[in-house]
MARTI-663923 format. One record per atom (N, C-alpha, C, O, CB): atom name; residue number from 1; x, y, z. Coordinates in steps of 0.05 Angstrom, whole numbers. Glycine has a CB too. Example, Ala and Ser with C-alpha at 12.3 -4.5 7.8 and 13.67 -1.06 7.14 Angstrom:
<recs>
{N,1,{264,-114,156}}
{CA,1,{246,-90,156}}
{C,1,{264,-66,156}}
{O,1,{285,-66,169}}
{CB,1,{226,-89,181}}
{N,2,{257,-45,142}}
{CA,2,{273,-21,143}}
{C,2,{258,1,157}}
{O,2,{268,23,161}}
{CB,2,{282,-12,114}}
</recs>
This chain:
<recs>
{N,1,{-155,169,-245}}
{CA,1,{-146,160,-224}}
{C,1,{-138,132,-211}}
{O,1,{-149,111,-218}}
{CB,1,{-158,169,-214}}
{N,2,{-120,134,-192}}
{CA,2,{-98,109,-186}}
{C,2,{-110,108,-161}}
{O,2,{-118,128,-148}}
{CB,2,{-59,113,-186}}
{N,3,{-112,80,-153}}
{CA,3,{-116,67,-125}}
{C,3,{-90,58,-113}}
{O,3,{-74,44,-125}}
{CB,3,{-135,42,-127}}
{N,4,{-87,66,-92}}
{CA,4,{-63,64,-77}}
{C,4,{-65,39,-56}}
{O,4,{-63,42,-32}}
{CB,4,{-58,92,-61}}
{N,5,{-71,13,-67}}
{CA,5,{-77,-7,-46}}
{C,5,{-56,-15,-30}}
{O,5,{-58,-24,-7}}
{CB,5,{-88,-29,-57}}
{N,6,{-34,-10,-44}}
{CA,6,{-4,-11,-23}}
{C,6,{1,9,-4}}
{O,6,{16,7,16}}
{CB,6,{25,-11,-39}}
{N,7,{-13,32,-12}}
{CA,7,{-8,52,13}}
{C,7,{-21,42,43}}
{O,7,{-10,43,65}}
{CB,7,{-23,81,4}}
{N,8,{-46,33,36}}
{CA,8,{-58,20,57}}
{C,8,{-42,1,78}}
{O,8,{-39,2,103}}
{CB,8,{-77,4,46}}
{N,9,{-34,-13,59}}
{CA,9,{-19,-39,74}}
{C,9,{9,-23,85}}
{O,9,{21,-32,105}}
{CB,9,{-10,-70,49}}
{N,10,{17,-4,72}}
{CA,10,{44,8,87}}
{C,10,{35,25,114}}
{O,10,{50,30,132}}
{CB,10,{63,30,64}}
{N,11,{10,33,114}}
{CA,11,{-1,43,137}}
{C,11,{-3,26,159}}
{O,11,{5,33,180}}
{CB,11,{-24,53,131}}
{N,12,{-17,-2,157}}
{CA,12,{-19,-23,167}}
{C,12,{9,-29,182}}
{O,12,{12,-28,206}}
{CB,12,{-28,-42,147}}
{N,13,{29,-37,164}}
{CA,13,{57,-40,178}}
{C,13,{66,-14,198}}
{O,13,{76,-17,220}}
{CB,13,{82,-43,152}}
{N,14,{62,1,190}}
{CA,14,{64,27,209}}
{C,14,{56,30,239}}
{O,14,{68,40,258}}
{CB,14,{50,47,197}}
{N,15,{31,20,237}}
{CA,15,{21,12,262}}
{C,15,{31,-7,278}}
{O,15,{42,-5,300}}
{CB,15,{-1,6,259}}
{N,16,{27,-30,261}}
{CA,16,{36,-54,278}}
{C,16,{64,-56,281}}
{O,16,{71,-70,300}}
{CB,16,{28,-78,268}}
{N,17,{84,-43,265}}
{CA,17,{112,-45,282}}
{C,17,{127,-22,288}}
{O,17,{150,-20,298}}
{CB,17,{132,-62,269}}
{N,18,{107,2,280}}
{CA,18,{122,34,290}}
{C,18,{107,45,315}}
{O,18,{109,68,322}}
{CB,18,{119,62,263}}
{N,19,{90,27,328}}
{CA,19,{78,43,349}}
{C,19,{86,25,379}}
{O,19,{84,1,378}}
{CB,19,{43,46,342}}
{N,20,{94,36,398}}
{CA,20,{101,22,416}}
{C,20,{81,33,448}}
{O,20,{73,56,453}}
{CB,20,{135,24,414}}
{N,21,{79,11,463}}
{CA,21,{53,18,483}}
{C,21,{70,32,504}}
{O,21,{58,46,521}}
{CB,21,{35,-13,498}}
{N,22,{95,31,504}}
{CA,22,{108,45,526}}
{C,22,{126,72,520}}
{O,22,{139,84,538}}
{CB,22,{124,25,540}}
{N,23,{126,76,500}}
{CA,23,{142,95,487}}
{C,23,{125,117,469}}
{O,23,{103,111,462}}
{CB,23,{162,81,471}}
{N,24,{137,139,462}}
{CA,24,{122,160,446}}
{C,24,{129,145,418}}
{O,24,{149,131,413}}
{CB,24,{133,196,449}}
{N,25,{108,152,403}}
{CA,25,{109,139,378}}
{C,25,{98,161,355}}
{O,25,{80,177,359}}
{CB,25,{91,110,379}}
{N,26,{112,159,330}}
{CA,26,{104,177,311}}
{C,26,{99,167,288}}
{O,26,{118,155,279}}
{CB,26,{121,195,307}}
{N,27,{76,167,271}}
{CA,27,{76,163,240}}
{C,27,{72,186,228}}
{O,27,{53,200,235}}
{CB,27,{57,143,229}}
{N,28,{90,192,207}}
{CA,28,{82,210,184}}
{C,28,{74,200,157}}
{O,28,{87,183,145}}
{CB,28,{103,227,179}}
{N,29,{53,212,148}}
{CA,29,{45,197,124}}
{C,29,{45,230,104}}
{O,29,{34,252,109}}
{CB,29,{9,176,129}}
{N,30,{59,223,84}}
{CA,30,{47,246,57}}
{C,30,{52,233,37}}
{O,30,{67,215,32}}
{CB,30,{63,276,50}}
{N,31,{34,246,24}}
{CA,31,{28,239,-7}}
{C,31,{27,262,-25}}
{O,31,{14,281,-17}}
{CB,31,{0,223,-12}}
{N,32,{40,265,-52}}
{CA,32,{46,287,-66}}
{C,32,{40,278,-94}}
{O,32,{45,255,-99}}
{CB,32,{74,298,-60}}
{N,33,{32,291,-111}}
{CA,33,{27,280,-139}}
{C,33,{39,304,-163}}
{O,33,{36,328,-156}}
{CB,33,{-10,275,-143}}
{N,34,{48,302,-182}}
{CA,34,{46,320,-210}}
{C,34,{39,304,-229}}
{O,34,{31,282,-224}}
{CB,34,{71,335,-220}}
{N,35,{42,314,-257}}
{CA,35,{33,308,-283}}
{C,35,{40,284,-286}}
{O,35,{26,270,-299}}
{CB,35,{40,323,-305}}
{N,36,{67,272,-273}}
{CA,36,{73,239,-284}}
{C,36,{74,226,-260}}
{O,36,{75,201,-265}}
{CB,36,{103,232,-302}}
{N,37,{74,231,-238}}
{CA,37,{80,212,-215}}
{C,37,{63,219,-189}}
{O,37,{55,242,-183}}
{CB,37,{111,213,-209}}
{N,38,{57,194,-173}}
{CA,38,{45,199,-151}}
{C,38,{72,186,-130}}
{O,38,{86,166,-136}}
{CB,38,{12,185,-151}}
{N,39,{76,203,-102}}
{CA,39,{96,196,-86}}
{C,39,{82,193,-58}}
{O,39,{76,213,-45}}
{CB,39,{120,216,-89}}
{N,40,{77,170,-50}}
{CA,40,{77,170,-24}}
{C,40,{101,160,-6}}
{O,40,{117,143,-15}}
{CB,40,{57,158,-18}}
{N,41,{103,171,19}}
{CA,41,{121,168,40}}
{C,41,{104,162,66}}
{O,41,{83,173,71}}
{CB,41,{139,194,42}}
{N,42,{116,144,82}}
{CA,42,{109,138,109}}
{C,42,{132,133,125}}
{O,42,{150,117,119}}
{CB,42,{91,115,110}}
{N,43,{129,148,146}}
{CA,43,{150,147,162}}
{C,43,{143,141,193}}
{O,43,{127,154,206}}
{CB,43,{164,173,158}}
{N,44,{158,118,202}}
{CA,44,{152,114,232}}
{C,44,{171,110,247}}
{O,44,{193,110,237}}
{CB,44,{136,93,237}}
{N,45,{167,106,275}}
{CA,45,{190,104,294}}
{C,45,{199,72,288}}
{O,45,{183,55,279}}
{CB,45,{181,112,330}}
{N,46,{224,67,295}}
{CA,46,{234,36,291}}
{C,46,{235,26,316}}
{O,46,{252,35,332}}
{CB,46,{261,32,278}}
{N,47,{216,3,323}}
{CA,47,{220,-13,345}}
{C,47,{224,-38,336}}
{O,47,{204,-51,329}}
{CB,47,{200,-12,363}}
{N,48,{249,-48,334}}
{CA,48,{261,-74,320}}
{C,48,{248,-95,334}}
{O,48,{238,-89,356}}
{CB,48,{294,-78,323}}
{N,49,{246,-116,326}}
{CA,49,{233,-146,341}}
{C,49,{254,-149,356}}
{O,49,{276,-140,350}}
{CB,49,{226,-177,322}}
{N,50,{247,-166,382}}
{CA,50,{268,-180,393}}
{C,50,{275,-207,382}}
{O,50,{255,-220,375}}
{CB,50,{264,-182,418}}
{N,51,{297,-218,380}}
{CA,51,{302,-244,367}}
{C,51,{287,-265,377}}
{O,51,{285,-287,365}}
{CB,51,{330,-252,368}}
{N,52,{276,-261,401}}
{CA,52,{260,-290,408}}
{C,52,{227,-282,405}}
{O,52,{209,-295,417}}
{CB,52,{267,-303,445}}
{N,53,{222,-259,387}}
{CA,53,{197,-249,379}}
{C,53,{192,-270,353}}
{O,53,{208,-271,335}}
{CB,53,{199,-215,373}}
{N,54,{167,-284,354}}
{CA,54,{156,-301,334}}
{C,54,{134,-288,320}}
{O,54,{130,-297,297}}
{CB,54,{148,-325,346}}
{N,55,{119,-268,329}}
{CA,55,{97,-257,319}}
{C,55,{102,-243,291}}
{O,55,{123,-231,287}}
{CB,55,{88,-239,339}}
{N,56,{85,-245,275}}
{CA,56,{87,-236,249}}
{C,56,{101,-260,233}}
{O,56,{114,-278,244}}
{CB,56,{102,-208,248}}
{N,57,{94,-258,201}}
{CA,57,{104,-275,186}}
{C,57,{125,-261,169}}
{O,57,{137,-276,154}}
{CB,57,{85,-288,171}}
{N,58,{132,-236,169}}
{CA,58,{155,-225,157}}
{C,58,{153,-222,127}}
{O,58,{172,-216,112}}
{CB,58,{176,-241,163}}
{N,59,{120,-228,118}}
{CA,59,{121,-224,88}}
{C,59,{108,-202,74}}
{O,59,{101,-202,51}}
{CB,59,{112,-246,76}}
{N,60,{104,-179,95}}
{CA,60,{86,-157,84}}
{C,60,{99,-141,67}}
{O,60,{84,-132,49}}
{CB,60,{74,-140,105}}
{N,61,{126,-132,66}}
{CA,61,{134,-114,51}}
{C,61,{143,-127,23}}
{O,61,{146,-114,2}}
{CB,61,{154,-100,67}}
{N,62,{148,-155,25}}
{CA,62,{154,-173,-2}}
{C,62,{127,-172,-16}}
{O,62,{126,-169,-41}}
{CB,62,{163,-208,4}}
{N,63,{106,-173,-3}}
{CA,63,{80,-175,-12}}
{C,63,{77,-154,-26}}
{O,63,{75,-156,-51}}
{CB,63,{61,-178,7}}
{N,64,{75,-132,-14}}
{CA,64,{70,-100,-27}}
{C,64,{87,-101,-53}}
{O,64,{76,-92,-73}}
{CB,64,{84,-72,-4}}
{N,65,{115,-112,-54}}
{CA,65,{126,-106,-76}}
{C,65,{119,-126,-96}}
{O,65,{127,-119,-119}}
{CB,65,{152,-102,-72}}
{N,66,{110,-146,-95}}
{CA,66,{93,-165,-114}}
{C,66,{71,-151,-128}}
{O,66,{70,-147,-152}}
{CB,66,{81,-188,-98}}
{N,67,{51,-143,-108}}
{CA,67,{32,-127,-117}}
{C,67,{38,-107,-135}}
{O,67,{28,-106,-157}}
{CB,67,{21,-117,-98}}
{N,68,{59,-89,-125}}
{CA,68,{63,-59,-142}}
{C,68,{71,-70,-171}}
{O,68,{64,-56,-190}}
{CB,68,{90,-36,-127}}
{N,69,{85,-93,-175}}
{CA,69,{92,-99,-196}}
{C,69,{71,-112,-219}}
{O,69,{73,-112,-243}}
{CB,69,{111,-113,-190}}
{N,70,{50,-124,-199}}
{CA,70,{22,-137,-214}}
{C,70,{6,-111,-227}}
{O,70,{-5,-109,-249}}
{CB,70,{-1,-154,-188}}
{N,71,{9,-91,-206}}
{CA,71,{-17,-71,-210}}
{C,71,{2,-52,-230}}
{O,71,{-11,-39,-247}}
{CB,71,{-33,-54,-176}}
{N,72,{27,-48,-229}}
{CA,72,{36,-19,-245}}
{C,72,{70,-32,-258}}
{O,72,{92,-22,-252}}
{CB,72,{39,18,-214}}
{N,73,{66,-49,-270}}
{CA,73,{95,-59,-280}}
{C,73,{110,-40,-297}}
{O,73,{104,-27,-316}}
{CB,73,{93,-84,-296}}
{N,74,{134,-45,-282}}
{CA,74,{155,-29,-293}}
{C,74,{151,1,-290}}
{O,74,{168,16,-298}}
{CB,74,{158,-35,-323}}
{N,75,{125,13,-275}}
{CA,75,{116,39,-269}}
{C,75,{119,46,-242}}
{O,75,{105,64,-235}}
{CB,75,{91,43,-275}}
{N,76,{137,33,-224}}
{CA,76,{136,37,-194}}
{C,76,{161,34,-180}}
{O,76,{177,18,-189}}
{CB,76,{120,18,-183}}
{N,77,{167,49,-161}}
{CA,77,{190,49,-148}}
{C,77,{188,45,-119}}
{O,77,{178,64,-107}}
{CB,77,{203,70,-154}}
{N,78,{196,24,-105}}
{CA,78,{195,21,-76}}
{C,78,{213,17,-58}}
{O,78,{225,-4,-56}}
{CB,78,{183,5,-73}}
{N,79,{218,33,-44}}
{CA,79,{243,32,-23}}
{C,79,{237,34,4}}
{O,79,{218,46,14}}
{CB,79,{262,53,-28}}
{N,80,{255,23,15}}
{CA,80,{256,25,51}}
{C,80,{285,25,55}}
{O,80,{303,13,42}}
{CB,80,{239,-5,71}}
{N,81,{287,44,79}}
{CA,81,{309,44,100}}
{C,81,{299,62,127}}
{O,81,{281,78,133}}
{CB,81,{337,59,87}}
{N,82,{322,49,140}}
{CA,82,{323,55,169}}
{C,82,{338,77,171}}
{O,82,{362,73,165}}
{CB,82,{335,34,185}}
{N,83,{332,106,179}}
{CA,83,{352,127,181}}
{C,83,{341,141,205}}
{O,83,{317,145,207}}
{CB,83,{354,147,155}}
{N,84,{362,149,227}}
{CA,84,{359,162,258}}
{C,84,{337,146,266}}
{O,84,{317,158,272}}
{CB,84,{352,197,261}}
{N,85,{338,118,268}}
{CA,85,{321,111,288}}
{C,85,{290,109,275}}
{O,85,{271,107,290}}
{CB,85,{323,131,311}}
{N,86,{288,109,251}}
{CA,86,{256,113,239}}
{C,86,{260,97,216}}
{O,86,{282,92,206}}
{CB,86,{245,146,230}}
{N,87,{236,88,207}}
{CA,87,{231,65,186}}
{C,87,{222,89,162}}
{O,87,{209,108,171}}
{CB,87,{203,36,195}}
{N,88,{229,89,135}}
{CA,88,{215,98,122}}
{C,88,{211,85,97}}
{O,88,{231,77,85}}
{CB,88,{221,121,122}}
{N,89,{186,81,87}}
{CA,89,{179,70,68}}
{C,89,{171,91,47}}
{O,89,{156,108,54}}
{CB,89,{160,54,75}}
{N,90,{182,91,18}}
{CA,90,{173,114,-1}}
{C,90,{167,95,-27}}
{O,90,{181,78,-37}}
{CB,90,{200,140,-6}}
{N,91,{143,103,-35}}
{CA,91,{129,88,-59}}
{C,91,{125,111,-83}}
{O,91,{114,133,-79}}
{CB,91,{97,74,-47}}
{N,92,{132,103,-104}}
{CA,92,{134,125,-129}}
{C,92,{122,110,-152}}
{O,92,{130,88,-159}}
{CB,92,{167,135,-138}}
{N,93,{102,123,-163}}
{CA,93,{82,105,-187}}
{C,93,{78,126,-208}}
{O,93,{70,149,-203}}
{CB,93,{47,93,-174}}
{N,94,{85,118,-232}}
{CA,94,{85,130,-259}}
{C,94,{58,130,-267}}
{O,94,{46,109,-272}}
{CB,94,{102,117,-279}}
{N,95,{48,156,-269}}
{CA,95,{17,157,-277}}
{C,95,{15,164,-310}}
{O,95,{-8,166,-319}}
{CB,95,{0,182,-258}}
{N,96,{34,168,-325}}
{CA,96,{31,171,-351}}
{C,96,{52,155,-367}}
{O,96,{52,155,-392}}
{CB,96,{32,199,-357}}
</recs>
């Protein structure tokens, strides 16, 4: 069994950066497994910070990458992309 600690951090990031108080917001979470991998994808609306917004430290995603390499050295893939005004984070971990 694998602990997906980085998954909870991605969910926290989705709520922190992907939810608006004034606009409809959607967060989609998907996790699939097979004999060799666990694939975790989280997709949320992209609400970019205003340039004068100094909240947050901007270290969330780099910290996730570092933790993944410590927990699953050379057995993980972590990608993020903004597509159609949606932020998508995809994490794949080799299990064998």
